[in-house]
N, CA, C and O atoms as a Tinker XYZ file with bonds, in Angstrom:
   352  protein
     1  N     50.885000   67.178000  116.500000    73     2
     2  CA    51.800000   67.961000  117.289000    64     1     3
     3  C     50.976000   68.959000  118.105000    63     2     4     5
     4  O     50.073000   69.610000  117.579000    81     3
     5  N     51.293000   69.067000  119.371000    73     3     6
     6  CA    50.538000   69.949000  120.258000    64     5     7
     7  C     51.048000   71.390000  120.171000    63     6     8     9
     8  O     52.142000   71.647000  119.669000    81     7
     9  N     50.247000   72.308000  120.660000    73     7    10
    10  CA    50.635000   73.716000  120.719000    64     9    11
    11  C     51.876000   73.879000  121.592000    63    10    12    13
    12  O     52.765000   74.667000  121.269000    81    11
    13  N     51.937000   73.143000  122.686000    73    11    14
    14  CA    53.089000   73.221000  123.587000    64    13    15
    15  C     54.368000   72.778000  122.871000    63    14    16    17
    16  O     55.421000   73.397000  123.024000    81    15
    17  N     54.265000   71.706000  122.092000    73    15    18
    18  CA    55.432000   71.216000  121.341000    64    17    19
    19  C     55.862000   72.238000  120.290000    63    18    20    21
    20  O     57.057000   72.469000  120.104000    81    19
    21  N     54.904000   72.845000  119.608000    73    19    22
    22  CA    55.232000   73.876000  118.620000    64    21    23
    23  C     55.916000   75.068000  119.284000    63    22    24    25
    24  O     56.883000   75.607000  118.746000    81    23
    25  N     55.419000   75.483000  120.453000    73    23    26
    26  CA    56.038000   76.594000  121.173000    64    25    27
    27  C     57.459000   76.245000  121.591000    63    26    28    29
    28  O     58.353000   77.089000  121.530000    81    27
    29  N     57.668000   74.997000  122.017000    73    27    30
    30  CA    59.010000   74.558000  122.408000    64    29    31
    31  C     59.951000   74.601000  121.212000    63    30    32    33
    32  O     61.072000   75.098000  121.320000    81    31
    33  N     59.499000   74.083000  120.070000    73    31    34
    34  CA    60.330000   74.086000  118.865000    64    33    35
    35  C     60.640000   75.510000  118.412000    63    34    36    37
    36  O     61.751000   75.794000  117.966000    81    35
    37  N     59.675000   76.389000  118.524000    73    35    38
    38  CA    59.864000   77.773000  118.107000    64    37    39
    39  C     60.861000   78.496000  119.007000    63    38    40    41
    40  O     61.553000   79.410000  118.559000    81    39
    41  N     60.937000   78.096000  120.259000    73    39    42
    42  CA    61.793000   78.804000  121.208000    64    41    43
    43  C     63.239000   78.313000  121.230000    63    42    44    45
    44  O     64.063000   78.879000  121.948000    81    43
    45  N     63.565000   77.279000  120.465000    73    43    46
    46  CA    64.939000   76.769000  120.442000    64    45    47
    47  C     65.858000   77.814000  119.813000    63    46    48    49
    48  O     65.588000   78.315000  118.721000    81    47
    49  N     66.934000   78.132000  120.505000    73    47    50
    50  CA    67.913000   79.095000  119.988000    64    49    51
    51  C     68.622000   78.486000  118.784000    63    50    52    53
    52  O     68.904000   77.288000  118.774000    81    51
    53  N     68.908000   79.282000  117.790000    73    51    54
    54  CA    69.514000   78.785000  116.551000    64    53    55
    55  C     70.840000   78.061000  116.807000    63    54    56    57
    56  O     71.180000   77.128000  116.079000    81    55
    57  N     71.583000   78.474000  117.820000    73    55    58
    58  CA    72.866000   77.830000  118.124000    64    57    59
    59  C     72.674000   76.441000  118.747000    63    58    60    61
    60  O     73.615000   75.649000  118.803000    81    59
    61  N     71.467000   76.152000  119.209000    73    59    62
    62  CA    71.180000   74.843000  119.803000    64    61    63
    63  C     70.589000   73.855000  118.805000    63    62    64    65
    64  O     70.385000   72.687000  119.137000    81    63
    65  N     70.313000   74.312000  117.582000    73    63    66
    66  CA    69.776000   73.425000  116.553000    64    65    67
    67  C     70.872000   72.507000  116.034000    63    66    68    69
    68  O     72.025000   72.918000  115.900000    81    67
    69  N     70.509000   71.272000  115.745000    73    67    70
    70  CA    71.463000   70.287000  115.210000    64    69    71
    71  C     71.136000   70.048000  113.741000    63    70    72    73
    72  O     70.055000   69.567000  113.398000    81    71
    73  N     72.096000   70.395000  112.878000    73    71    74
    74  CA    71.896000   70.280000  111.433000    64    73    75
    75  C     71.388000   68.898000  111.013000    63    74    76    77
    76  O     70.529000   68.787000  110.139000    81    75
    77  N     71.920000   67.853000  111.635000    73    75    78
    78  CA    71.545000   66.492000  111.244000    64    77    79
    79  C     70.103000   66.139000  111.624000    63    78    80    81
    80  O     69.565000   65.150000  111.127000    81    79
    81  N     69.484000   66.916000  112.477000    73    79    82
    82  CA    68.105000   66.665000  112.881000    64    81    83
    83  C     67.100000   67.490000  112.072000    63    82    84    85
    84  O     65.890000   67.327000  112.230000    81    83
    85  N     67.601000   68.371000  111.209000    73    83    86
    86  CA    66.728000   69.254000  110.446000    64    85    87
    87  C     66.513000   68.739000  109.028000    63    86    88    89
    88  O     67.392000   68.111000  108.438000    81    87
    89  N     65.333000   69.017000  108.499000    73    87    90
    90  CA    65.020000   68.647000  107.117000    64    89    91
    91  C     65.736000   69.591000  106.164000    63    90    92    93
    92  O     66.034000   70.734000  106.511000    81    91
    93  N     66.009000   69.103000  104.955000    73    91    94
    94  CA    66.567000   69.945000  103.897000    64    93    95
    95  C     65.413000   70.609000  103.153000    63    94    96    97
    96  O     64.481000   69.936000  102.714000    81    95
    97  N     65.480000   71.921000  103.015000    73    95    98
    98  CA    64.401000   72.685000  102.385000    64    97    99
    99  C     64.076000   72.152000  100.987000    63    98   100   101
   100  O     62.908000   72.106000  100.601000    81    99
   101  N     65.080000   71.757000  100.239000    73    99   102
   102  CA    64.841000   71.300000   98.855000    64   101   103
   103  C     64.129000   69.956000   98.794000    63   102   104   105
   104  O     63.625000   69.576000   97.737000    81   103
   105  N     64.076000   69.227000   99.914000    73   103   106
   106  CA    63.399000   67.934000   99.945000    64   105   107
   107  C     61.924000   68.036000  100.338000    63   106   108   109
   108  O     61.185000   67.056000  100.244000    81   107
   109  N     61.506000   69.200000  100.770000    73   107   110
   110  CA    60.125000   69.383000  101.219000    64   109   111
   111  C     59.231000   69.619000  100.009000    63   110   112   113
   112  O     59.480000   70.515000   99.202000    81   111
   113  N     58.193000   68.809000   99.895000    73   111   114
   114  CA    57.260000   68.900000   98.776000    64   113   115
   115  C     55.853000   69.094000   99.345000    63   114   116   117
   116  O     55.393000   68.319000  100.183000    81   115
   117  N     55.189000   70.137000   98.876000    73   115   118
   118  CA    53.839000   70.435000   99.329000    64   117   119
   119  C     52.877000   70.300000   98.153000    63   118   120   121
   120  O     53.072000   70.914000   97.104000    81   119
   121  N     51.841000   69.491000   98.340000    73   119   122
   122  CA    50.820000   69.301000   97.313000    64   121   123
   123  C     49.821000   70.447000   97.414000    63   122   124   125
   124  O     48.973000   70.456000   98.307000    81   123
   125  N     49.917000   71.407000   96.508000    73   123   126
   126  CA    49.061000   72.592000   96.560000    64   125   127
   127  C     47.607000   72.307000   96.199000    63   126   128   129
   128  O     46.756000   73.188000   96.320000    81   127
   129  N     47.317000   71.096000   95.760000    73   127   130
   130  CA    45.941000   70.716000   95.449000    64   129   131
   131  C     45.170000   70.359000   96.720000    63   130   132   133
   132  O     43.939000   70.343000   96.711000    81   131
   133  N     45.876000   70.076000   97.800000    73   131   134
   134  CA    45.223000   69.692000   99.051000    64   133   135
   135  C     44.767000   70.934000   99.818000    63   134   136   137
   136  O     45.194000   72.051000   99.524000    81   135
   137  N     43.899000   70.723000  100.801000    73   135   138
   138  CA    43.408000   71.832000  101.616000    64   137   139
   139  C     44.540000   72.360000  102.499000    63   138   140   141
   140  O     45.552000   71.686000  102.686000    81   139
   141  N     44.366000   73.552000  103.034000    73   139   142
   142  CA    45.395000   74.201000  103.836000    64   141   143
   143  C     45.783000   73.332000  105.030000    63   142   144   145
   144  O     46.969000   73.180000  105.322000    81   143
   145  N     44.811000   72.767000  105.714000    73   143   146
   146  CA    45.093000   71.927000  106.881000    64   145   147
   147  C     45.992000   70.741000  106.511000    63   146   148   149
   148  O     46.927000   70.422000  107.246000    81   147
   149  N     45.716000   70.097000  105.389000    73   147   150
   150  CA    46.545000   68.970000  104.937000    64   149   151
   151  C     47.951000   69.422000  104.564000    63   150   152   153
   152  O     48.921000   68.710000  104.821000    81   151
   153  N     48.065000   70.600000  103.961000    73   151   154
   154  CA    49.381000   71.116000  103.596000    64   153   155
   155  C     50.212000   71.427000  104.836000    63   154   156   157
   156  O     51.409000   71.144000  104.875000    81   155
   157  N     49.575000   72.009000  105.845000    73   155   158
   158  CA    50.282000   72.309000  107.094000    64   157   159
   159  C     50.731000   71.024000  107.762000    63   158   160   161
   160  O     51.875000   70.910000  108.202000    81   159
   161  N     49.833000   70.059000  107.838000    73   159   162
   162  CA    50.163000   68.762000  108.437000    64   161   163
   163  C     51.325000   68.098000  107.700000    63   162   164   165
   164  O     52.233000   67.564000  108.338000    81   163
   165  N     51.308000   68.124000  106.386000    73   163   166
   166  CA    52.374000   67.541000  105.582000    64   165   167
   167  C     53.697000   68.247000  105.834000    63   166   168   169
   168  O     54.737000   67.603000  105.971000    81   167
   169  N     53.654000   69.576000  105.895000    73   167   170
   170  CA    54.874000   70.359000  106.142000    64   169   171
   171  C     55.486000   70.001000  107.495000    63   170   172   173
   172  O     56.695000   69.794000  107.599000    81   171
   173  N     54.653000   69.930000  108.525000    73   171   174
   174  CA    55.143000   69.592000  109.863000    64   173   175
   175  C     55.719000   68.179000  109.884000    63   174   176   177
   176  O     56.766000   67.946000  110.488000    81   175
   177  N     55.050000   67.246000  109.235000    73   175   178
   178  CA    55.553000   65.865000  109.180000    64   177   179
   179  C     56.899000   65.797000  108.463000    63   178   180   181
   180  O     57.798000   65.078000  108.899000    81   179
   181  N     57.043000   66.537000  107.374000    73   179   182
   182  CA    58.276000   66.485000  106.589000    64   181   183
   183  C     59.446000   67.184000  107.270000    63   182   184   185
   184  O     60.596000   66.771000  107.116000    81   183
   185  N     59.155000   68.241000  108.021000    73   183   186
   186  CA    60.239000   69.004000  108.623000    64   185   187
   187  C     60.598000   68.543000  110.024000    63   186   188   189
   188  O     61.758000   68.633000  110.426000    81   187
   189  N     59.626000   68.054000  110.769000    73   187   190
   190  CA    59.887000   67.707000  112.164000    64   189   191
   191  C     59.885000   68.958000  113.029000    63   190   192   193
   192  O     59.261000   68.983000  114.090000    81   191
   193  N     60.578000   69.987000  112.581000    73   191   194
   194  CA    60.566000   71.291000  113.242000    64   193   195
   195  C     60.172000   72.313000  112.180000    63   194   196   197
   196  O     60.993000   72.667000  111.334000    81   195
   197  N     58.934000   72.788000  112.212000    73   195   198
   198  CA    58.487000   73.716000  111.170000    64   197   199
   199  C     59.138000   75.089000  111.242000    63   198   200   201
   200  O     58.909000   75.925000  110.368000    81   199
   201  N     59.948000   75.338000  112.273000    73   199   202
   202  CA    60.578000   76.640000  112.453000    64   201   203
   203  C     62.049000   76.656000  112.051000    63   202   204   205
   204  O     62.695000   77.700000  112.140000    81   203
   205  N     62.593000   75.520000  111.612000    73   203   206
   206  CA    64.007000   75.480000  111.236000    64   205   207
   207  C     64.240000   74.379000  110.203000    63   206   208   209
   208  O     63.631000   73.311000  110.260000    81   207
   209  N     65.136000   74.668000  109.259000    73   207   210
   210  CA    65.500000   73.682000  108.243000    64   209   211
   211  C     66.856000   74.037000  107.638000    63   210   212   213
   212  O     67.336000   75.164000  107.759000    81   211
   213  N     67.450000   73.058000  106.995000    73   211   214
   214  CA    68.711000   73.270000  106.284000    64   213   215
   215  C     68.409000   73.884000  104.926000    63   214   216   217
   216  O     67.536000   73.411000  104.198000    81   215
   217  N     69.132000   74.932000  104.595000    73   215   218
   218  CA    69.046000   75.553000  103.270000    64   217   219
   219  C     70.480000   75.691000  102.788000    63   218   220   221
   220  O     71.196000   76.616000  103.173000    81   219
   221  N     70.884000   74.755000  101.940000    73   219   222
   222  CA    72.279000   74.743000  101.506000    64   221   223
   223  C     73.188000   74.513000  102.695000    63   222   224   225
   224  O     73.008000   73.550000  103.440000    81   223
   225  N     74.162000   75.387000  102.879000    73   223   226
   226  CA    75.099000   75.240000  103.993000    64   225   227
   227  C     74.660000   76.015000  105.235000    63   226   228   229
   228  O     75.400000   76.110000  106.214000    81   227
   229  N     73.445000   76.567000  105.182000    73   227   230
   230  CA    72.937000   77.379000  106.294000    64   229   231
   231  C     71.758000   76.709000  106.979000    63   230   232   233
   232  O     71.089000   75.850000  106.405000    81   231
   233  N     71.518000   77.119000  108.216000    73   231   234
   234  CA    70.301000   76.749000  108.927000    64   233   235
   235  C     69.390000   77.974000  108.878000    63   234   236   237
   236  O     69.781000   79.065000  109.292000    81   235
   237  N     68.182000   77.785000  108.374000    73   235   238
   238  CA    67.195000   78.850000  108.314000    64   237   239
   239  C     66.233000   78.651000  109.475000    63   238   240   241
   240  O     65.608000   77.598000  109.598000    81   239
   241  N     66.116000   79.668000  110.327000    73   239   242
   242  CA    65.170000   79.612000  111.428000    64   241   243
   243  C     64.074000   80.631000  111.147000    63   242   244   245
   244  O     64.349000   81.804000  110.895000    81   243
   245  N     62.853000   80.175000  111.193000    73   243   246
   246  CA    61.702000   80.997000  110.851000    64   245   247
   247  C     61.018000   81.452000  112.137000    63   246   248   249
   248  O     60.833000   80.664000  113.065000    81   247
   249  N     60.650000   82.710000  112.181000    73   247   250
   250  CA    59.952000   83.230000  113.350000    64   249   251
   251  C     59.172000   84.471000  112.982000    63   250   252   253
   252  O     59.072000   84.840000  111.812000    81   251
   253  N     58.630000   85.099000  113.983000    73   251   254
   254  CA    57.893000   86.338000  113.768000    64   253   255
   255  C     57.997000   87.212000  115.007000    63   254   256   257
   256  O     58.331000   86.741000  116.094000    81   255
   257  N     57.707000   88.480000  114.823000    73   255   258
   258  CA    57.724000   89.426000  115.929000    64   257   259
   259  C     56.288000   89.698000  116.349000    63   258   260   261
   260  O     55.443000   90.020000  115.514000    81   259
   261  N     56.016000   89.571000  117.629000    73   259   262
   262  CA    54.686000   89.900000  118.144000    64   261   263
   263  C     54.427000   91.386000  117.937000    63   262   264   265
   264  O     55.328000   92.205000  118.116000    81   263
   265  N     53.226000   91.730000  117.568000    73   263   266
   266  CA    52.780000   93.117000  117.439000    64   265   267
   267  C     53.585000   93.934000  116.422000    63   266   268   269
   268  O     53.660000   95.157000  116.538000    81   267
   269  N     54.185000   93.272000  115.430000    73   267   270
   270  CA    54.929000   94.007000  114.408000    64   269   271
   271  C     53.942000   94.705000  113.473000    63   270   272   273
   272  O     52.979000   94.093000  113.011000    81   271
   273  N     54.181000   95.967000  113.202000    73   271   274
   274  CA    53.291000   96.739000  112.339000    64   273   275
   275  C     53.716000   96.648000  110.875000    63   274   276   277
   276  O     52.888000   96.816000  109.980000    81   275
   277  N     54.999000   96.384000  110.623000    73   275   278
   278  CA    55.512000   96.319000  109.255000    64   277   279
   279  C     55.101000   95.023000  108.579000    63   278   280   281
   280  O     54.971000   93.982000  109.223000    81   279
   281  N     54.898000   95.103000  107.272000    73   279   282
   282  CA    54.651000   93.894000  106.493000    64   281   283
   283  C     55.991000   93.261000  106.144000    63   282   284   285
   284  O     57.036000   93.891000  106.305000    81   283
   285  N     55.969000   92.034000  105.673000    73   283   286
   286  CA    57.214000   91.367000  105.277000    64   285   287
   287  C     57.859000   92.110000  104.111000    63   286   288   289
   288  O     59.084000   92.187000  104.029000    81   287
   289  N     57.045000   92.658000  103.210000    73   287   290
   290  CA    57.596000   93.426000  102.095000    64   289   291
   291  C     58.360000   94.652000  102.595000    63   290   292   293
   292  O     59.449000   94.950000  102.105000    81   291
   293  N     57.789000   95.359000  103.568000    73   291   294
   294  CA    58.455000   96.537000  104.125000    64   293   295
   295  C     59.760000   96.146000  104.819000    63   294   296   297
   296  O     60.753000   96.867000  104.720000    81   295
   297  N     59.765000   95.019000  105.513000    73   295   298
   298  CA    60.980000   94.552000  106.181000    64   297   299
   299  C     62.054000   94.160000  105.175000    63   298   300   301
   300  O     63.233000   94.438000  105.393000    81   299
   301  N     61.663000   93.516000  104.070000    73   299   302
   302  CA    62.632000   93.134000  103.042000    64   301   303
   303  C     63.234000   94.367000  102.370000    63   302   304   305
   304  O     64.424000   94.381000  102.057000    81   303
   305  N     62.428000   95.393000  102.149000    73   303   306
   306  CA    62.940000   96.641000  101.581000    64   305   307
   307  C     63.943000   97.269000  102.540000    63   306   308   309
   308  O     65.009000   97.717000  102.118000    81   307
   309  N     63.609000   97.303000  103.820000    73   307   310
   310  CA    64.512000   97.849000  104.833000    64   309   311
   311  C     65.825000   97.071000  104.871000    63   310   312   313
   312  O     66.900000   97.667000  104.928000    81   311
   313  N     65.739000   95.751000  104.839000    73   311   314
   314  CA    66.938000   94.912000  104.834000    64   313   315
   315  C     67.800000   95.208000  103.612000    63   314   316   317
   316  O     69.019000   95.328000  103.729000    81   315
   317  N     67.186000   95.326000  102.455000    73   315   318
   318  CA    67.922000   95.622000  101.225000    64   317   319
   319  C     68.609000   96.981000  101.315000    63   318   320   321
   320  O     69.756000   97.129000  100.894000    81   319
   321  N     67.916000   97.959000  101.856000    73   319   322
   322  CA    68.504000   99.284000  102.002000    64   321   323
   323  C     69.714000   99.229000  102.946000    63   322   324   325
   324  O     70.747000   99.843000  102.676000    81   323
   325  N     69.579000   98.505000  104.032000    73   323   326
   326  CA    70.692000   98.397000  104.974000    64   325   327
   327  C     71.894000   97.696000  104.355000    63   326   328   329
   328  O     73.032000   98.128000  104.538000    81   327
   329  N     71.644000   96.617000  103.624000    73   327   330
   330  CA    72.742000   95.888000  102.981000    64   329   331
   331  C     73.422000   96.760000  101.937000    63   330   332   333
   332  O     74.645000   96.723000  101.805000    81   331
   333  N     72.647000   97.544000  101.193000    73   331   334
   334  CA    73.204000   98.425000  100.172000    64   333   335
   335  C     74.082000   99.498000  100.817000    63   334   336   337
   336  O     75.148000   99.823000  100.295000    81   335
   337  N     73.649000  100.035000  101.925000    73   335   338
   338  CA    74.432000  101.065000  102.622000    64   337   339
   339  C     75.719000  100.479000  103.164000    63   338   340   341
   340  O     76.745000  101.160000  103.173000    81   339
   341  N     75.696000   99.252000  103.609000    73   339   342
   342  CA    76.896000   98.615000  104.141000    64   341   343
   343  C     77.902000   98.354000  103.034000    63   342   344   345
   344  O     79.105000   98.517000  103.239000    81   343
   345  N     77.427000   97.954000  101.873000    73   343   346
   346  CA    78.296000   97.602000  100.761000    64   345   347
   347  C     78.916000   98.828000  100.095000    63   346   348   349
   348  O     80.004000   98.730000   99.527000    81   347
   349  N     78.245000   99.981000  100.154000    73   347   350
   350  CA    78.710000  101.184000   99.445000    64   349   351
   351  C     79.841000  101.837000  100.172000    63   350   352
   352  O     80.356000  102.860000   99.720000    81   351
């Protein structure tokens, strides 16, 4: 898969994704004994679109923010705090 193809897949809006074209997250198997390059290649082959997959009844779209200073842990804490404030 080329860089251009990966960029195209990453830029697809979540509303334009077709559930029937996406892999199911529970069906993806990664052999952790293999090198990182082989694991990435396997993941891309299994998913078709490494940025989106079916997770239960939802579509999960994976992305990142350019130049983000926060770690994923800090973002998850922030999300939890926001959800807690909404529920209270």
